[in-house]
N, C-alpha and C positions, 0 to 999 in steps of 0.2 A: 667387381662382378664381370664376368666375361660376356662380351657381346656376341649374340647368336645371329648369324646371317642365313637367310633363305634364298635359294636361287628362284628365278622365275618359274622354272619347271616344277619345282617343289610347291611353290604357292599355287600354281595352277592345279596341281594334283590335289592339293588339300581342298581347294574350292570345289573341285569336281566331285570329290568325295562327299562333301557336305550337301551339295546340290542333289546327288543321287540318293542320299539318305533322307532328304526332306519328305518324300512321299511315305516312307516307313515311319517316320516321326509322326506325320499327320494322322496316319492310319491308327496310330496308338492313342490318339486323343479319345477319351471316353465319350460314349453317347448317352444322353445328350449333354452338351456343355453350353447350350444357349437356349433361349425360348423357342417353343414349337407353335406352329400355327395349324389350327383345324379348321378347315373351310366347310361351312354349312351352306348348301347351294339353294336355300330357300329362305324366305323372309323370317324376321324374329316372331316368336310367339307360336309357330307351328310345331309339329312333332319333331321334325328334323332338327330345328333350333334347340328345343328343350332336350332332346337326346344328346346333341353335340355337347351342350354345356354340362350336362350330367356326366357324360363320359370324360370330357376334358378335365373336369374337377378331380375325378378319381385318378385319371391317368397321370395328372401332374403330381399327385401325391406318391404314386409309385415311381415315377421317373425322377422325382425331386427336381423338377424344372417347370417354369411357368408355361402354361399353354393358353393361348388366346383363341377365341371363336370368332371367325370372320365370316359374316353373311354375305354371300355372293349370289343374290337371287336374280332370277329372270330366265325366260326361255325355257320353262319346265325343267330347271336344273341344269341346263346345257352350259350356261355361263360359268357357274361354280366348277363344273367339271372340266371345262376348257382350261380355266385358271389353274386348277391343280394339275392337269396334264402337262402344262408348260413350265411347271415349277422344277426347280433343281431336285434330283433324285438322291437327296442327302438325309432323308428322315426328319426333316424339319418342316415339312409341309404334308399335313394328312388331309383326308377328304372323307365326310361322311356321305357316301354314295347310297343310292336306293334303287330298287328294282323298277320304280316308274321311270327312271332316267336310263338306265343301262339295258333293261329288257324291253321296255316299251318304246322309248324315243326312237330307236333305229327304224322302227316300222312307221313313225309318224312324221319324220323329217327326212327329206330326200337326201340332205347333206348334214352330217353332224360335224362340229368343229373338234371332234376327239374321236378316238376309236375306244369303245367301252371295254374291250379286252386288251388290245395292243398297247394302249397308252398307260395302263395302270398295272401295279402289282398288288394283288389283294392281300389283306391282312388277316381279316376274320369277319364273320357275320357278327352283328351285335344286337339286333333286334328284329322282331316280326310283329305284325298286327293286322286286324281286320279294321273295318270302318263301321260308322253308324249312319244310316239314313235318317236324316232329321228334316223336318218341314216347319215352316213358319205357322204359328197358332192360327192364322186366318184360314189356312187350308182345311177344307171340310173332309178330314181323313184322320182316323185314329189308328187304322191298321193298313197293312200292305194291300190287302184286298180292296179296301175302300179307296186307296190312293190310285191303285190301278184302274178301277172303275171310273174315277174321276177323270183321269187322264185319257182314257178311251172315249169318254163323253165329250171331251173338249181337246181334240187333236190339234197340236201346234200351239195351244194356248197356255200350257204350263211350261216352265222352264227350270233347268237345274244348273246350279253354279258349281264350278270345280276350281282346284287350284292351278289349272292351266292345261292346256292341250297336252295330252300324254300322261298327266299325273294320274295316280290310281283313282282319285275322285272322279276323274273324267271317264276312265275305263270302266269303272263300276257303274256309272250312269249309262254308258253305251250297253253294257252287258244286260242291264235291267230293261232298257228299251227293247233290246232284241228278244229277250226271254219272255217279257210280259206283252210284247207286241203293242207298245204305246209310242206315240209321237210326241216327245218332249224336247224342248229346245236347249241346246248347250250353250252356256255363257262361261267362257274361261276367264279367270283372274290370274294375278301374278303370285298367288299363294292361296292355301286353303283358309287361312286366317281372314283374308279379304273377302273371300266367298261367303264365309260364315257371317262376317260383319254385315254384308249387304243382304244376306238372308234374314238377319235379325231386323233390318230395316224394312223388310218387305218388298226389296227389289227383285227377289228370286222366290220361288216356292219351295225348293228342296235342295239339299247337298248331301252327297255322300262324303261325309266328313271324317277326318282323323279324330280320334278320341280327345286329344289334347285341347283343340280349340272349342270343341263341341260340349264337353263335359260341364263347364262352368255355366253355359247358357242353358243347358238342359236342367241343371240343378235350380237355376234361377227362374224357370218356367218360360224362357224366352224362346226356346225351340222344343219341338216335340219329337221324341225318338219313335221310329217306326219299326226298324229292324237293323241287325248287325249283319256284316257280310261274311264273318268268319264261319268256319265249320262248327264251332261251339260257341255258346253264349259267352259274352264277356263278363269277366269278374267285376268290371266297373259298372255294368248294367245287367245284373243278373235277371231282371223281370222282362227284359227286351228280348223277343224271339230272333232266331236267325233268319235269314231270307228264305232258307229252306223250310224251316218250321212254319213261316208265314205264308207259304204256298208256292214258291218257285223252286221246283225240285233240283237238287245238285247245284244251286247257286253258292259260289264261294269266290270271294275276291279279297285280296289283301296285298300288303307291301312288306318287303323286308329291307333292312339297312345293313351296310357293311362298312368297315374302315378300309380305305385303300391308300396307297401311296403312289407317286410317279414311277413308271417303269425304269428299272435301272437301280432302284434303291437297294443297297446291300442287304443280302439274305439274313446277316446277323442283326441288322436293325429291325427287319420284318419279324423275325423270330422274337426279338425282345418285346415288341409291341404286342404280338400275338399272346405271349405269356402274360403280360400285364392285363390285357382284355380278359383273358380266361380268369384271372384272379378277381377282377372287377365284377364279372358276371356272377360270381359266388357270394358276393357281399349281401347280407341280409338287407341293408338299407337300399341298395341298388334294386333288388328284387321287389322291395316293397314300393319304391319310387315307380318302377316300371309297371307294376300292377295298377297303381293309381292312375297311370296314363293309359290304361287298357293295352299295354304293349308286353309281349313275351321276351325275356331275355335270351340271347343266342350267343353261342361261341363255336368256331369251327376251325378247321384247318384253312390255310390260304386257298388250296386247291378247291375246296368246297365251293367257294364264292364263284370261281370261273365255271365250275361244273353246273352250278344252278343256273347261271346265265345262259349257258349253251342249251340246257334242258328246257328252260322256260320260253326262250325267244321264239321258237317255231309255233308253240301253243299260243303265245300272245298274237302272233301273226294271223293265225286262224281266227282268234276272238275279234280282232279288228276287222278282218275281211267280212266275217259274218255280220258285223255291226255296220258295214258299209263306210268305215273309216278309211280314208286314203292318206297317204304321205303327201306333204306339201312342201 
């Protein structure tokens, strides 16, 4: 067998060719080829957590890859958003973002550890929902009019819990204070689940709660529903009036959720995820699960997420200013 000899120049050229080809070979690796992480920026048990796990399970089926949900709660969603913003833009870190964090928080915190628009690439809207105003059974009010009269007769003596400063449950409470002309004290928690838990214990009198943590307690008779904040009645509570129907004209408050990824994530990956989310939102079992949560399914273009943030941000600024809420 003849012996083949290579010059140093030939060897160097071969190595250079392999090195230059590495990015091309890497780019051809199919996505996804390893587990994906979905960050839920609020505690377990709340709407964000439940939605994240529901979406993760169906997304894993479509992508044929494991997806784990990681709860990174705290600072009204800021901690989870910061963690996602600092992650590699490779499609293996997703974030379930919400309007309470990206629309409201910029007006409540003087300095955010992330840029709501600049640090993320949106994928799609995935859900929207109103809230339900619930009170402890000891509160002597069964209607919104009675609750408002009670609050007016006892200024500064009633309080309302929320999932944290800037969370929609806080904003809804401030909107109610302003619209009804009542003086009720805000008590922030690290999540709506904790706020509802203290409400059940009688530590607070009312909470504008997401449907997920409130519904089991309403069914068990541990909390009394007064009104819902959406424009229409909730399918989960068809006998409960809207805030508008209950006497506060034009009152509407809600939250939406979207899936986003770190800025710089390849467009091909974003498009793949968007397509999967569109498929998921059409599944009958997903629509049924959403309905039981009092949540509406959503799917959109990536651009719609950014457009919505830009449109709602100045409106939220006016609401907070009217309510006397200042950034800290």
